C-alpha positions as CSV (number, residue, x, y, z in Angstrom):
1,X,34.5,3.2,19.3
2,X,37.4,5.2,17.9
3,X,37.0,7.8,15.1
4,X,39.0,5.7,12.7
5,X,37.0,2.6,13.4
6,X,33.7,4.6,12.9
7,X,34.9,5.9,9.6
8,X,36.0,2.4,8.5
9,X,32.6,1.0,9.5
10,X,30.7,3.5,7.4
11,X,32.9,3.0,4.4
12,X,32.6,-0.8,4.7
13,X,28.8,-0.6,4.7
14,X,28.7,1.6,1.6
15,X,31.3,-0.6,-0.2
16,X,29.2,-3.7,0.7
17,X,26.1,-2.1,-0.7
18,X,27.8,-1.2,-4.0
19,X,29.0,-4.7,-4.3
20,X,25.5,-6.1,-3.8
21,X,24.0,-3.8,-6.4
22,X,26.7,-4.5,-9.0
23,X,27.8,-2.4,-11.9
24,X,26.2,0.9,-13.0
25,X,25.6,4.4,-11.7
26,X,24.4,5.0,-8.2
27,X,22.1,7.7,-6.9
28,X,22.5,9.1,-3.4
29,X,19.6,11.1,-2.0
30,X,21.1,14.0,-0.1
31,X,19.5,16.8,1.9
32,X,22.7,18.2,3.2
33,X,22.2,16.8,6.7
34,X,24.9,14.7,8.4
35,X,23.6,11.3,7.5
36,X,23.0,11.8,3.8
37,X,26.1,13.9,3.3
38,X,28.3,11.3,4.9
39,X,26.6,8.6,2.7
40,X,27.2,10.7,-0.5
41,X,30.8,11.4,0.4
42,X,31.5,7.7,1.2
43,X,29.8,6.6,-2.1
44,X,31.9,9.0,-4.1
45,X,35.0,7.9,-2.4
46,X,34.2,4.2,-2.9
47,X,32.7,4.1,-6.4
48,X,34.3,7.2,-7.9
49,X,32.6,10.4,-8.9
50,X,31.8,9.2,-12.4
51,X,29.5,6.5,-11.0
52,X,27.6,8.6,-8.5
53,X,24.8,11.1,-9.0
54,X,23.8,13.1,-5.9
55,X,20.0,13.8,-5.8
56,X,18.7,16.7,-3.8
57,X,14.9,17.3,-3.3
58,X,13.6,20.7,-2.4
59,X,10.3,20.3,-0.6
60,X,9.9,24.1,-0.3
61,X,9.1,23.9,3.5
62,X,11.7,26.4,4.6
63,X,13.2,29.6,3.2
64,X,16.7,28.1,3.1
65,X,15.8,24.7,1.5
66,X,16.3,25.8,-2.1
67,X,19.7,27.3,-1.3
68,X,20.7,24.1,0.6
69,X,19.8,21.9,-2.4
70,X,21.9,24.0,-4.7
71,X,24.8,23.9,-2.2
72,X,24.6,20.1,-2.1
73,X,24.7,19.9,-5.9
74,X,27.7,22.3,-6.1
75,X,29.5,20.3,-3.4
76,X,28.9,17.0,-5.2
77,X,30.1,18.4,-8.5
78,X,33.2,19.7,-6.8
79,X,34.1,16.1,-5.9
80,X,33.6,15.0,-9.5
81,X,30.1,13.5,-9.1
82,X,27.0,14.2,-11.0
83,X,24.2,16.1,-9.3
84,X,20.5,16.9,-9.8
85,X,18.1,19.1,-7.9
86,X,14.3,18.7,-8.1
87,X,11.6,20.9,-6.5
88,X,8.4,19.3,-5.5
89,X,4.9,20.4,-4.5
90,X,3.3,18.7,-1.5
91,X,-0.2,17.3,-1.7
92,X,-1.6,17.1,1.9
93,X,-3.7,14.0,2.5
94,X,-2.7,13.3,6.1
95,X,0.4,14.6,7.9
96,X,3.0,17.1,6.5
97,X,5.6,14.4,7.0
98,X,3.7,11.9,5.0
99,X,3.1,14.4,2.2
100,X,6.8,15.3,2.1
101,X,7.8,11.6,2.0
102,X,5.4,10.8,-0.8
103,X,6.6,13.7,-2.9
104,X,10.2,12.9,-2.2
105,X,10.1,9.3,-3.2
106,X,8.2,10.1,-6.4
107,X,10.8,12.7,-7.4
108,X,13.7,10.3,-6.6
109,X,12.1,7.6,-8.6
110,X,11.7,10.0,-11.6
111,X,15.4,11.1,-11.3
112,X,16.5,7.5,-11.1
113,X,14.8,6.8,-14.4
114,X,16.1,10.0,-16.1
115,X,19.7,9.2,-15.0
116,X,19.4,5.4,-15.5
117,X,20.6,4.7,-12.0
118,X,21.1,1.1,-10.7
119,X,19.8,2.2,-7.3
120,X,19.2,5.2,-5.1
121,X,20.9,5.1,-1.7
122,X,19.1,6.7,1.3
123,X,20.9,7.9,4.4
124,X,18.7,6.3,7.1
125,X,20.7,5.1,10.1
126,X,20.0,3.0,13.2
127,X,18.7,6.1,14.9
128,X,16.0,6.5,12.2
129,X,15.1,2.9,12.6
130,X,14.7,3.2,16.4
131,X,12.6,6.3,16.0
132,X,10.4,4.7,13.4
133,X,9.7,1.6,15.6
134,X,8.8,3.9,18.5
135,X,6.5,6.0,16.4
136,X,4.7,3.0,15.1
137,X,4.3,1.6,18.7
138,X,2.8,4.9,19.8
139,X,0.4,5.0,16.9
140,X,-0.5,1.3,17.1
141,X,0.9,-1.3,14.8
142,X,1.1,-5.0,14.1
143,X,4.2,-7.2,13.5
144,X,4.6,-5.9,10.0
145,X,4.7,-2.3,11.2
146,X,7.4,-3.3,13.7
147,X,9.7,-4.2,10.9
148,X,9.8,-0.5,10.3
149,X,12.3,0.7,7.6
150,X,13.4,-2.1,5.2
151,X,17.1,-2.3,4.1
152,X,15.9,-2.4,0.5
153,X,12.6,-1.7,-1.2
154,X,12.7,-1.8,-5.0
155,X,15.4,0.5,-6.2
156,X,15.9,2.2,-2.8
157,X,18.6,0.9,-0.6
158,X,19.8,1.9,2.9
159,X,23.5,1.1,3.5
160,X,23.7,2.8,6.9
161,X,20.6,1.3,8.5
162,X,22.6,-0.7,11.0
163,X,25.1,2.1,11.6
164,X,24.9,4.1,14.8
165,X,24.6,7.9,14.6
166,X,27.9,8.2,16.5
167,X,29.7,6.6,13.5
168,X,28.1,9.0,11.1
169,X,29.1,12.0,13.3
170,X,32.7,10.7,13.5
171,X,32.8,10.4,9.7
172,X,31.5,13.9,9.3
173,X,34.1,15.2,11.7
174,X,37.0,13.3,10.1
175,X,36.2,14.7,6.7
176,X,35.0,18.2,7.8
177,X,31.8,17.9,5.7
178,X,29.7,21.0,5.2
179,X,26.5,19.9,7.1
180,X,23.3,21.8,6.7
181,X,21.0,21.9,9.7
182,X,17.4,21.6,8.5
183,X,15.1,23.8,10.7
184,X,12.4,21.2,10.3
185,X,14.5,18.8,12.4
186,X,13.8,21.0,15.4
187,X,10.1,21.6,14.8
188,X,8.3,20.0,17.7
189,X,5.0,20.1,15.8
190,X,6.4,17.0,14.0
191,X,5.8,13.7,15.8
192,X,9.3,12.4,14.9
193,X,11.0,15.4,16.4
194,X,9.0,15.0,19.7
195,X,9.9,11.3,19.8
196,X,13.6,12.1,19.2
197,X,13.9,14.9,21.7
198,X,11.4,14.0,24.4
199,X,10.3,10.4,24.4
200,X,13.4,8.4,23.5
201,X,15.7,10.4,25.9
202,X,13.3,9.6,28.8
203,X,13.3,5.9,27.9
204,X,17.0,5.7,27.5
205,X,17.3,6.6,31.2
206,X,15.6,3.3,31.8
207,X,17.6,1.4,29.2
208,X,20.7,3.0,27.8
209,X,20.8,0.4,25.1
210,X,17.2,1.2,24.0
211,X,18.1,2.1,20.4
212,X,19.9,-1.2,19.8
213,X,17.0,-3.0,21.3
214,X,14.5,-1.3,19.0
215,X,16.7,-2.0,16.0
216,X,16.9,-5.7,17.0
217,X,13.1,-5.7,17.3
218,X,12.7,-4.4,13.8
219,X,15.1,-7.0,12.5
220,X,13.3,-9.9,14.2
221,X,9.9,-8.6,13.0
222,X,11.3,-8.5,9.4
223,X,12.5,-12.1,9.7
224,X,9.0,-13.3,10.8
225,X,7.2,-11.2,8.2
226,X,9.4,-12.7,5.4
227,X,8.2,-16.2,6.3
228,X,4.6,-15.1,6.7
229,X,4.6,-13.2,3.4
230,X,5.8,-16.2,1.5
231,X,2.7,-18.0,2.7
232,X,0.3,-15.1,2.3
233,X,1.3,-13.7,-1.2
234,X,-0.4,-16.5,-3.2
235,X,-3.7,-15.6,-1.5
236,X,-3.2,-11.8,-1.7
237,X,-5.0,-10.6,-4.8
238,X,-8.5,-9.2,-5.1
239,X,-11.0,-10.7,-5.6
240,X,-10.2,-13.0,-2.7
241,X,-11.8,-16.4,-2.2
242,X,-12.9,-16.2,1.4
243,X,-13.4,-19.9,2.2
244,X,-9.9,-20.6,0.8
245,X,-8.3,-17.8,2.9
246,X,-10.4,-18.6,6.0
247,X,-8.7,-22.0,6.2
248,X,-5.3,-20.4,7.1
249,X,-4.1,-19.0,10.5
250,X,-5.1,-15.4,11.4
251,X,-1.6,-14.1,10.8
252,X,-1.5,-15.3,7.3
253,X,-5.1,-14.1,6.6
254,X,-4.4,-10.6,7.8
255,X,-1.1,-10.4,6.0
256,X,-2.7,-11.5,2.8
257,X,-5.3,-8.8,3.1
258,X,-2.7,-6.2,3.9
259,X,-0.6,-7.2,0.9
260,X,-3.7,-7.1,-1.4
261,X,-4.6,-3.6,0.0
262,X,-1.0,-2.4,-0.5
263,X,-1.0,-3.6,-4.1
264,X,-4.3,-1.9,-4.8
265,X,-2.9,1.4,-3.3
266,X,-5.3,1.7,-0.4
267,X,-4.6,3.0,3.1
268,X,-5.6,1.0,6.2
269,X,-4.8,0.4,9.8
270,X,-4.9,-2.5,12.3
271,X,-8.6,-1.9,13.0
272,X,-9.4,-2.2,9.3
273,X,-7.5,-5.5,9.1
274,X,-9.4,-6.9,12.0
275,X,-12.8,-6.0,10.5
276,X,-11.9,-7.3,7.1
277,X,-10.6,-10.5,8.5
278,X,-13.9,-10.9,10.4
279,X,-15.6,-10.7,7.0
280,X,-13.4,-13.4,5.6
281,X,-14.2,-15.9,8.4
282,X,-17.9,-15.1,8.7
283,X,-20.6,-17.4,7.3
284,X,-21.5,-16.8,3.7
285,X,-24.7,-14.8,4.1
286,X,-25.6,-12.0,1.7
287,X,-23.4,-9.0,1.3
288,X,-21.4,-7.0,4.0
289,X,-19.0,-4.1,3.8
290,X,-16.1,-2.7,5.7
291,X,-15.2,1.0,4.9
292,X,-11.5,2.0,4.5
293,X,-10.0,5.3,3.3
294,X,-11.1,5.9,-0.3
295,X,-12.8,2.5,-0.7
296,X,-15.1,-0.2,0.6
297,X,-14.2,-3.8,1.1
298,X,-17.2,-5.9,0.1
299,X,-17.9,-9.6,0.8
300,X,-20.6,-10.9,-1.4
301,X,-21.1,-14.5,-0.3
302,X,-17.7,-16.2,-0.7
303,X,-15.9,-13.4,-2.5
304,X,-14.0,-10.4,-1.1
305,X,-13.7,-7.5,-3.5
306,X,-12.9,-3.8,-3.4
307,X,-15.0,-0.9,-4.5
308,X,-13.1,2.3,-5.0
309,X,-14.9,5.5,-3.9
310,X,-14.7,8.7,-6.0
311,X,-14.5,7.1,-9.3
312,X,-17.3,6.3,-11.7
313,X,-18.4,2.7,-11.6
314,X,-17.3,0.3,-14.3
315,X,-20.0,-0.2,-16.9
316,X,-22.2,-3.2,-16.3
317,X,-21.6,-6.3,-18.4
318,X,-23.6,-6.6,-21.5
319,X,-27.0,-8.2,-20.7
320,X,-28.9,-10.4,-23.2
321,X,-31.9,-8.7,-24.8
322,X,-35.2,-10.5,-24.1
323,X,-37.8,-11.3,-26.7
324,X,-41.0,-10.6,-24.9
325,X,-43.6,-13.2,-26.0
326,X,-47.3,-12.1,-26.5
327,X,-49.3,-11.8,-23.3
328,X,-46.2,-11.1,-21.2
329,X,-44.3,-8.0,-19.9
330,X,-40.7,-7.6,-18.9
331,X,-39.8,-5.7,-15.7
332,X,-37.4,-5.6,-12.8
333,X,-38.3,-7.9,-10.0
334,X,-39.9,-6.4,-6.9
335,X,-40.0,-7.2,-3.2
336,X,-42.7,-9.8,-2.6
337,X,-42.4,-11.3,-6.1
338,X,-42.7,-15.1,-6.0
339,X,-42.1,-17.8,-8.6
340,X,-42.2,-21.6,-8.9
341,X,-38.6,-22.6,-10.0
342,X,-38.0,-25.8,-11.8
343,X,-35.7,-27.1,-9.0
344,X,-38.6,-26.9,-6.5
345,X,-41.0,-28.7,-8.9
346,X,-43.8,-26.3,-8.6
347,X,-43.4,-25.1,-5.0
348,X,-43.7,-21.3,-4.8
349,X,-41.0,-19.2,-3.1
350,X,-40.0,-15.6,-2.8
351,X,-37.6,-14.4,-5.5
352,X,-35.5,-12.6,-2.8
353,X,-34.9,-16.0,-1.1
354,X,-34.2,-17.8,-4.4
355,X,-31.5,-15.2,-5.2
356,X,-29.9,-15.5,-1.8
357,X,-29.9,-19.3,-2.2
358,X,-28.2,-18.9,-5.6
359,X,-25.6,-16.6,-3.9
360,X,-26.2,-13.9,-6.4
361,X,-24.3,-10.7,-5.6
362,X,-26.5,-7.8,-4.6
363,X,-25.4,-5.7,-7.6
364,X,-26.7,-8.3,-10.0
365,X,-29.7,-9.1,-7.9
366,X,-31.0,-5.5,-7.7
367,X,-31.1,-5.2,-11.5
368,X,-32.5,-8.7,-12.2
369,X,-35.5,-8.9,-14.7
370,X,-38.6,-11.1,-14.8
371,X,-41.1,-12.0,-17.4
372,X,-44.6,-11.7,-16.1
373,X,-47.8,-13.2,-17.8
374,X,-50.2,-10.3,-17.8
375,X,-53.5,-12.3,-17.5
376,X,-52.6,-13.8,-14.1
377,X,-49.5,-11.9,-13.0
378,X,-47.5,-15.1,-12.9
379,X,-43.7,-14.9,-13.2
380,X,-42.8,-17.3,-16.0
381,X,-39.1,-16.5,-16.1
382,X,-36.5,-14.8,-13.8
383,X,-33.1,-13.6,-14.8
384,X,-30.3,-15.7,-13.3
385,X,-32.9,-18.4,-12.3
386,X,-34.5,-19.4,-15.6
387,X,-38.0,-20.6,-16.4
388,X,-40.8,-21.4,-13.9
389,X,-41.9,-24.9,-13.5
390,X,-44.2,-26.1,-16.2
391,X,-43.9,-22.9,-18.4
392,X,-43.0,-23.1,-22.1
393,X,-39.4,-22.3,-23.0
394,X,-39.6,-19.0,-24.7
395,X,-36.7,-17.6,-26.9
396,X,-34.8,-15.2,-24.6
397,X,-31.9,-14.1,-26.8
398,X,-32.3,-11.5,-29.6
399,X,-30.2,-8.6,-30.9
400,X,-30.0,-5.7,-28.5
401,X,-32.6,-2.9,-29.1
402,X,-31.2,0.3,-30.5
403,X,-33.1,2.4,-28.0
404,X,-31.1,0.8,-25.1
405,X,-34.2,-0.4,-23.3
406,X,-35.0,-3.9,-22.2
């Protein structure tokens, strides 16, 4: 590929993206590295400086990062574009890379709102796509993970995702762009750097076209996931009806669970999906739980719900006050309690079994109340089940007591 052809390819990709987005102002996330600087330059040249705002995020990870962000802003303004610099503080929940990415996207989204941008362009190239696919393979992923970096997600677009790094280098050389080399890109403590400098070069000796093959894999996975997602989304909202979901193929079940978890903001991995899917297809018996980061996924009979850890529980629903008739006491039910429900026409059975038959969630079951006749300790009424066989129908509703007791 000639230098001229490479430059034309990059400009065409940026021009096509601008055409897809339509009128408005465009943001370009720019660290000062070759990829993002080439993207910013091409966007300014294609759309005009008045329609472009170059956004630089200072993560504070290196001593030169702040100066690099200011240099990017000065460079952009020198070309007639707008510029904005935002410093962020990282909150470490897992890896340094993940923390930096989370802070960066939040800052870019805030800047897009402030400057009323139609989109924010990101400088990911085919090399980034290949690295991401390989990283996910090494860590363990399903088909959705193989789709890797999407061309568009919300307001974030990636015009260069199908462009080879050689085309970017040719563009930088042709325009003599002032590229900044981020020291973090050579830090082998980072998994992406090790993949880029050690693993992929070794694999390219086996297949010189490895990068293209990985990019094609990502594209194929994205095509499959698009079809599966269309089938899974109508089922992907907590609480989930397990019998309804269980009637679908495993790929749709797991994707529905994943979409629901993503929407709720929970982290998970392939092992979690397998365990949650096992809950979905299991027989409806009692209550079972799968732990995930920051939450628990609970199946109570036929319903799959999520219980977030670390937050106070929601207040219980208002419970009817009970007018206790003379000669009776009101208490919570106990293990071993028995009653004679109307539906069994006088046959005695344990309350625990009756609640299980009624598919009552454990949270409601644990707090259930009973009316007990004091002279013979007979349960004449049980919450959620009603009156015992042959017992008089006492009045059970009355205004709540001011002391908050039963």
